[in-house]
N, C-alpha and C positions, 0 to 999 in steps of 0.2 A: 632366579628371575622368573616372574610370572609369565605364563603363556598367554596368548591372545584370548583363549577361551576362558581364562580366569579373571579377565578384567571386568569390573563391576558394571561397566557401561556397554558390555558386549551386546546386549539385547538391542540397543540403539543402532550399533554398527550393523548388525545383521538385518535390521529393519531397512536401513538405507540400501543395503546390497540387494535385498530381496525384491525391491520395487523397480529394478532396472527394466527399461522398456526396449523392445526391438525397434529398429529405425522405422519400420513400416507401421508401428503402433503409436508413433508419436502424435500427440495432440497439443492443443493450446487451451489454457484456461484463462479467463479474464475476470477480475473482481473490480467492480465499479462502485464507488461510494459517492453519494450526492447529498449536499446540504440544502435543506429547505428553509425558506423564510417567507413570511407573509408580506404582501406588497406594501402594507402600511409600515413595514419595518419591524413589526413585532416578531419575537422568536417562535419557532415551531417547536412546541414542547412535546413531552410524551403523553401527559394527561390533557384532557380537554381544559382549556383555560377557564377558570371559574368566573373571571370578570367579563370576558368577551364572548364566551361560549364557543370560541374557535376550537375545532377538533384537533387532537394531537396524533402522534405517531402510532400510539396504540389503537386509536380509532381507525387510522388509515389501514393498518393491517387487517382489522376486523372487516372493514368495508371491502378490501380486495378479496378476502375469504368469501364474503357474502356474494359478491358479483361473479367471481370466477371459479369458486369452489376450491381455491388453493388451500392446502392443509395448514392450519395454524400451528406454530411452534411456541410453546409457553416456557417461561422461565421457571426457576425453582419456586418463585413466588406466585405461580399460576397466572401470570400476566403475559399477554402476547408479545413476543420479541422477534418473531420471524415467520416465514412461510416457505412451504415446499411447492414449487411451480414447475411447469413443463420446461421452463427456460433455465432454471437453476435455483439455488437456495437464496432466499431473501432474508436479510437479517438487519437488525438495528445496531449501529455503533453506539457508544455510550451517550452521545449527545443527540440521539435520534436521527443521525445521518442514516439514510437508507442505502444499504449495500445489496447489489445483485452479483452473486458469484455464479457466472454462467457455467453450466456443465461443460466439461472439456469436449472440444470438437476437433475434427480432423483438420480443419482449416479455418482461416479467419473470416471467410465469407459466411460460413455457418454461424460463427460467433456473432457477426454483425446482424444477421437475420434475427437471431434470438433477442439481442439487445433492442433492436428496433421494435419488435413486437411487444416486448416487455415495457419499454418506455411508453409506447402508445396506449397500452392497457392501463398503466398507472395514470397517465395524463387524462384519459377518459374519465376515470373515477374522480379525480380532483377538480374536474371542470365545474362541478356544482359547489365547490367549496369557496368560490369567489375570492381568489387572490393568493393561493399558495403557489410559490415559485421554487422550482429546483434550479439551483445555481450551478453553472459550469465553472466553479472556483474551488481552490484547495483549502482556503481558510475562510471561515465566517467573517465577512468584512465589517460587521456592524456591532455584534453583541458582546458585552462583557461576559466574563466567565460565570458570574453569579446569576446571569439571566438565562442560563441554559441548564436545565435539570438533567440528572443522570437517570437513564432508564432503569426500571426495577429488575436488576440482575445482580445477584449476590457477588459474582466475581468482579463485576464492574465497580461495585461499591468498595471491594477490597483493593482493587487497582487504584481507585481514587485516593485511598488512604496511603498506599505505598508510593505512587507516583507524585503525590502531593509533597513528599519529603525528599525524593531523589533528584529532582531537577526543577528549575524555575518554570518550565512550561509543560510539565508532565500532564497536568489535568487539562491544560489547553489543548494538547495533542488529542486527548480523549474526546473532548466536547466540541472543539472548534475546527477540526481539520478533516479533509477527505483526500483520497488518493485513488490511483488506478494501479492495480497489482497484476503482473503478468506471470503466468505459470507455464514453464516450458520443461518438457520431459528430458531426462538424460538416459543414455543407452549403456553407460559403463561408469565405473567409479572414476576413472581418469578423466572422462569427459565431464562428469558432474563437477569435479574440482576445477577444471578449466572453465566451465561455464560460470561457476560461482566467482572465480577470480576476475573474469571479464566483466561480469555484472558489477562487481565492486570497483574495478578500475574505471569503468565507463560511467559510474554513477554521477560524478560531477558534471559530465557532459550531458547526461540525461536530465539532470537538474536544470542545466542551461537551456536545453531544447524545449522542456515542458514546464518551465517556471510559469506559474499561474496564480500567484497569491501575494500581490504587493500591498494589500491593505489589511489593517486590523483596527477594530474599534473606530471605524470611519476615517482613518488617517493612513497615509503612506508610511511604510515601516523602514524604508531604505533598503529593503530586500525585494527582489523580484520573485523569489520563492521564500516567502516567510515560513511556509511549511517546513522547508529544510532547516531553517534556523530554529524552529520549534523543536524538531526532532533532535537537534544537537544538544538541546537543554532539557531532555526528557528523562533519561536515565543512562549514565555512562556505562553501566554494567551490562547493558543489553542493546545499545544502539551504535550507529556509526558505520565505519568502513572496514571493520574486522581485520586488522593488520595480521592477525594470526593465520588467516587463510593463505598468506603469501609466504609463509615459512616453508623451508625445504622439507619435503616429505609429508606435507599436509594431506590428509586423506579422510575417509569416512571415520576411521577409528579416532583420529585426532579431533575431528569435528564433534564426535560423540563425547569424547573426554572433556571438551570445552563446555558442552551442554551439561555434563555431569557436575561441573563446578560453578555453573552460573547461578547467582541468587534468583530464587523464584518469588513471584508475587503471591501466588495462591496454589494450592493443591486440593485434592479431594480425599476425604476420609473413606473408610470402608462402607459407609452408608451413602456415599455419593455427594455428601454436603461439601461446599467450598469452605476452605479454611485458609486464613492468612498464613503464609509460609514463614513470616517473621524473618525474612532475609536468608532462610536456609536454602541450600542447594541440595541436589539429589544425594551428594556425598554425605552431607550433614544428616539428611533423613535416614540414610542407610546406617549411620552410626547412632541413631536414636535421639538426635537433638530436637526433634519435633514430636513429642509424645503423642501416640495414637495414630500417627501417619506412617505409611509404608511406601517403599519404592515399588510401585505397581506399573504395569504397562500404561495405564491411564495417566499417571503422574509423569512418566517419562515422555509421553506424547505432549503433555502440557509444557514440558521443558522446551520441546521443539517449537511450540507455538509462542512461547514467551521471549524468544530471541527476536529483536526488532531491528537488526542491522539492515543496511540499504539493499542487501540481497541475502537470502538464506536458503539452506537446503531443506526441503520437505521430502518425505518418502516418495521417491519416483520423479521428483522434479525440482527445479530451481525457481524460487519466487523472487521476481524483481520488484523492488519497493521504492524506487527513486523517482517516481512519476507523480507530479501534482494532480489533484482532481481536475477534470477537464470537461469541456464541451464535447458532444458526441463525436465529431470528426477527429478530434485529437485523442480521444480514448483509443480509437482504432489505429490512428497513426502511431501511438506509443506501442501498441501491441505488435504492429507490423515492424516497426523499427527493431524492437528487441527480438522478435522471432527471426527476422532476416539475419541479425547479427549473431545470435547464439546457436542457431541451427546450422550455420555454415562454417566449416573449419577454416576456410580462407579468411572469412570476416573476423573470426576470433583471433586468428594470427595477426591480422592487421591491427586489431585493438592493442595487442601486446607490443607491436612495433611502435605504435604511436605513443603509448602511455606507460609501457612496462618498466621504464627506467626511473620513474618517479618513486621517491621514497615514501614511506608511510606518512611522514610529516608533510611532504609535498602534497600527497593526495588529500589530506585533511584541509590544508590551506587552499588548495584548488577548489574543493567543494564549498568552502566558505566564500570564496571569490565568485564562483558561478552562481551561488545563491543571491548575491548582490547584483551582479552585472550580466548574468546569463551569457549570451553569445558574444557580447562585447568584451569579455574577459581576455586579458593577456597575462600569461603567467610563465615566468622563467623562459622567455623566448617562444612559448607556445601561444599561438593564436587559436582560441577555442572555436571560433567560427569555422576556421579552416579544418580543424580536426573533426568537428561535427559534420562538415560537408563530406569528408572522406568516409566517415562511418556510415552516414546515411546512404551514400553511394554503394558501399559494400553491402549494406542491408538490402538495398534494392536488387543488387545482383543475386544475393542469396534467395530472395523471394522469387525472382524469376526462375531460378533453378527448380523451385518447388512445383511450379506449373499450375497453381490454383488461381492466378490473377490477383494475388493479395497485394502486389506492389502498388495497385491503384490507391490503397489507403495511405500511402506515404505522401500523396500529393500536397496536402497542407503543410507538411513538415518540410518538404523540399522548397516550397514557396517561402516559408519563414527563414530557412537557412540562406536562401538567395538574398533575402532582405536583411539578414543579420538580426532578426527580431524573434521574440518569443511571445506567447499569448499575453503575458503580463505587460509587455510593452504596449500592446493595443489598449489594455485597460487604463494604463497611466496616460496614454494619449487622449482617450475619451474623457478621463477625469479632468484633464486640464483644458479641454476644448468644449465639446458639446454638453458635457455634464456640469460644467462650470463649478467644479469642486464638490458637487453634491453626490456623495457615495450612494445615496438611496436610488439614484437614477439607474444603478445597475440592476435593480429589481424590475425594471420595465421591459427587459428583454435580454437576449443573448448579448454578451459583451463582445 
């Protein structure tokens, strides 16, 4: 029998263990993606529109660099795809969604300060552009897939090819969705696995609380979180609620073994060029099935990045991925909710008490139902609004213990739970009343 040291994925296991934090070192990271559309309903492209002369996302990055001196980050094709700023790293998602990954901070108050300054600086630059609007939505509500171009990034072009074949909505996920991702540090292996399990258990409740994407191509979809439905049909090999995480004895080593056998979309060769992985996993590459490609630390890190489950482990932290793209107040509410829940042992315990008896199939079915009905969902005797209320209260208590005043950011979430509504409910109400069925009205201001 092979010892642990002989396992081919040992480098990954050691990486996760080496990044454990002390309790006093814990921080929070927040990644915010935003979809932009012109007020006349035309798409925000990467290149300047040759017909209208409207600038694109590449021009926006260059303008931000010019005004603030932020360092440009270029793709392998020598085109701008990101920026390094005092607030965090700015990058473009495949469909020119603008993402700000705020540098990890000790508390949410500091995260909020950086986000507010960043938003203000971007808004100031686009004031002269006459009509560019950043939406607080998780799915582009207007444009067809073929109206949105892919930014000039070799790995995104490979992903377009791969995800165009693995699921009905793989390329829609890339070009037409946005999310909020919350990154929270773990202090030990056992805590990391517990945090991961809670993140996956509570993902359907998170979907209900933060559902904010009821529209696609100018029509209601029947889902309050269309984004969740899109992810369910992106690539079954790398998405979902990761039932394996709930198996007895699951740990860093088993997680690393899972990554070792997960099909990859792309890898890098020894020159650093991106190569289509042709569905090979790290195990296949180690056995020579992808000529010219080796199992390197870079490609093992790419395996970590290419797992798209509703929560995943990164070296040193758990990344929560079950939150729709949001307006500013709800971005902070989602971060506060998850921080209060995952950083407090009592709150984590409550999550297991409320949801831990659900089977893997139950969790999948519940996720589907909350995508449609959000807080109005009732499932096998569970009233999701009541469960959400208990989890939000537990999060509130966890935040109070931290002593930074972060519980103030839960206010809009508490109000919504009391009403039994989510952000998407307000959008649908507006669509049926003051917008009179015209989805373009959403471009006139915050929903």
